[in-house]
N, C-alpha and C positions, 0 to 999 in steps of 0.2 A: 164368317159364319159357316155352319155346316148343317146338313140335315141327316136324319137317320130314321129308319122305321123299326119300331120294336117288333120282336119276333112274335108271330101269332100263336106259336106253340107254348109261349111262356104265359101261364095264367096269372102271373103277378103284375103284369104291366099292360098298358093300353096298346092298341094296335094302330095308333094314330101317328102321323108324321110330325116331327118337331124340328124347329130350327133353333140353334143356340148362338147367341152373340157373345163372343169372348174377346173382342178386340178392345181392350181397355184403353180409355183415354185418361191418362193420369194427370193429377194436379201438376202445375208447374212447381219447380223445386221450392219448398218452403223457405222463407227468410231465415237465415242462419243467425242465431243469437249467441253462438258459442263465445265470442269475444266479450259480449255484454255480461255473460255469466261469470267469466273469469275475472273481469274487472270488479263486478259486484261481490264476488267471493273474497277477493283481496281486501277491498275497502271495508267490508263489514266485519271480516275477521279481525283486522287491526282495531276497529272501533269497539268490538265486543271486549277485547282485552283491556283497552283503556277505560271503557265504561264500567267493567267489572271491578277493576282495581280501585277506581275512585268511588264506586258505589259502596265498597267495603270500608274505605277510609272515612267517608262522611256518613256512613250508616243509613243510606237512603234506599228504601225498598223500591221506590219508583225507578231509580237508576238500575238497581239489581234486577228488577223484573223486566225492564226494557232490555238490559244486557242478555238476560236469559231468552227473551223473545228473539233478539237479534241472533243469538247463537242457534236457535231453532231455524231461523231464516237462512243462516249460512249452510246448515245441513240441507235445507230445502233447495237452496241454490245449487249445491253439489249434486243432489238427486235430479233436479231439473236439467242440469247440464248433461248428466248421464242419459236422460231421456232424449235430449236433442241428438246425441250421437246414436242412440238405439234406433230412432226414427229413420236415420239414414242408412242403417245396416241392411244389406241386401238379404233376400231369402236364402236359407241354407237348410239342408237336411229336412227334419220334420217341421221346421219353422217356416212355413210357406209364405208368411207375411213378414218374415224377418223378426225383429224384436219390437215392432211398432207398438204393440199393445202394452208394452212395459211403461210407456208414457202415460197410459190411462191409470195404471196401478200407482205410479209415482204421484200423479195429480191427487189421487185419493189419499195417499199416505201423507203428503204435504199438508193437506187440509186437516187430517186427523192429528198430526203433530202440532199444528197451531192450536187446535181445540184443547189438547192435553196441556200445552204450555199455559194457556189462559186459565185452566182449572187450578194449576199449581200457584199461579200468581194470586188468584182469588183467595185461595186457602191462606196464604201467607198474609195477605192484606187484612183479612178478617181477624187473624191471630194478633196482628199488630194494633188493631183498634183497642184491644184489651190492655195493651202495654205500649203506648206511644213512645217513640224514642227520638232523642234530639237529632236534628238534621242540619247540615251546613247548606242552607238554601242557595247561597251564591255559587258555590262549587257545583251543586246540582244543576243550576241554570246554565252555567258555562259549558259543562260537558254535554248536556242535552242540546245546546245550541249547535255543537259540532255534529250531533246526530241528525239534526234537521238537514244540514248540508249533505251529509253522506247518504242518508236514506232517500232524500229527494233526488239527488243525482243518480242513484241506482235505479229508482223508479222510472226516471226519464229514459234510461237505456232500454226499457221494455215497453214504453208507451205505444210504439207503433204496432206491436204484435198482440196487444191485449184483447182484440176482438176475435181473432181467428184460432186461438189455442188456449185451452183451459190452463195448461201449465204456465204459459206466459202471462195470462191474466192473473192467475194466482200469485205469481211472483211480483207482478206490478202492484197488486193490491196489498201484498205484504209490505213492500217497500214504501208505498204511499201511506199506508196505515202507520208504519213506524215513524215516518216524518211527522204525521199529525200527533202521534204519541209523544215524540220528542218536543214538539211545540207545547203540548200540555205540561210536560215535565218542566220546561223553562218557566212557564207561568207559575207552576206550583212552587218552584225554587224561589222565585222572586217574592211570592206571597209569604212563604215561610221565613225568608230573610227579614222581611219588614214586620211580620206579626208574631213570629215564633210559635205559630199554631202547628204543632207537629203532626196532628192527625190528618192534616191535608195530604200528607205523603201517601198513606195507605188508601185514603179516599180516592185520590187520583188514580191509583192503581186499578181500583174497581171500575172507574169510569173508562179507563183504557181498555179493560177487558170487554166491556159492553160495546164500545165503539168498534173494536176489531171483530168481534163475533157477529155483529150486525152487518158489517161491511162484507164479510166473507160467507154469509149464509148461502147466497145463490151459488157461489163457487163450490161450496160443499155439496149442494144438491147436484150440480153439473158433474162433479167428480164421481158421485155415487152412480149417476146415470151412465157414465162411461163404463163402469165395471159391470153394469147390468145389460149392456148392449142396447140401451134405449136409443130411439131416434134422437139425433142432436137437437138441442133447443132451437138452433138456427133453421131447422127443416120443418116445413109444414106438410105433414103427411097427406092431408086432404088435397092440398094444392098439387102435390106431385102425382097423386092418384088421378086427379082430374086431368092433369097435363098428359099423362100416359094414355088415358081413355080417349082423349081427343086427337091422339096421333093418327094419321091416315091409315085406315085398314084395321085398326084395333077395335074389337067389339067387347073385350072383357079383360080383366086383370085379376090375378090371385097370387098368393105367396109373395107379396111385396114386403121386403125387409130392407131397412136402412139403419146403419149403425156406424160408429166410429171405429176404424181399425187402428187409429192413433189419435192423439189430441189434435192433429193437424189434418187428417184425411178421413173422408167419408166414403162408405161403400154402399152399393145398392144392388139387390138382386130381385128379379120379378119374372113371373110367367105372364106373357101377353097372348091373348087369343086373337089370331088373325086368320079368319076363314079364307081358304084359297091362297094361302101364303106361297109366294114365288120368291125363292131366295135370290134369283138373278135380278129381279126388278123391285126389290124391297127397300123401302125408305127407313127401315128399322135401324140400320147402322148409324144414321145421323142422330139418333136419340142420345148416344153417348156424348157427343159434342154439345148438344142442347142442354143436357143435364149438368154438364160441367159449367157451361156458360151461365145458365140461369140459377142453378142451385149449388154450385161448387161441389158437386159430387164427382169424384175423379175415378172411382173404381166401380164400373158398371158391368153387370152380367145379366143379359136378357135371354130368356128361353121363350121361343115362339111356338105356339101350338096351333097347328093348321086344322082346327075343328070348330064346330059351332059352339057358341058360348053356352047354349043350353046343356051341353054335354059335360061341362065342368063347372066347378064352383067359382063364379065370377063376382 
């Protein structure tokens, strides 16, 4: 920390002493999912090719729509892998946070991509209701069965990181949703094989769309909040404000800001009013460790104002 006194000759600033805390206590290194992404990309790319080929051969919209969805997921995996590397890139030039915020943008793009894909599937399903086409139910069920294994295995790769990172959670939800979708396609294929009711294929596609959009709604909201620098959903602003106000010597707080600098890291800045502030005997420095320990906030900047709370907006 350091203190400084604003010049009394400058009419644009206060003449009060301030202390600033800039000793950042960073998060421990986030879990690295690079290997999981590479495995997921390879498995799903191969499956997209196989599912697309057989979807065309047996004229199944359910298979083709699932293949299209999986292709979108492959792109999403590639982008999320890029985000993983960007998060670890050190600051340079004008990018004082490195490229961490790119993970926020990618999280939003992945969600938007999923919604777009679901719209395309819905349009084709509705079109096919007017013109049902013959489908080889047994082949559909067999190919979709492989999808359950591949999508389920890929989802498991990201299971452990789903709570702490919107990108990882989005990837996990996409893969888990695909496994559920594949299960639905298996059931659809079996029903079509025994009943020859071909409208079940597009009907299932619409059910798939509803299930996926419902499952990813919260992730879409979280991704939008990232871009708007909203406080993370995991953070209770009122509790943190109360926590800071109850810190020894603190009588007021203003300009409290909390936001995600990446999908894995949270930052906080605040002005604390501490009358009679003494930098040599101040417990303010311990705040950073406490915020990291209790609220997982790893980038903390505290400005201390040594003046009465009545003199500032608290």
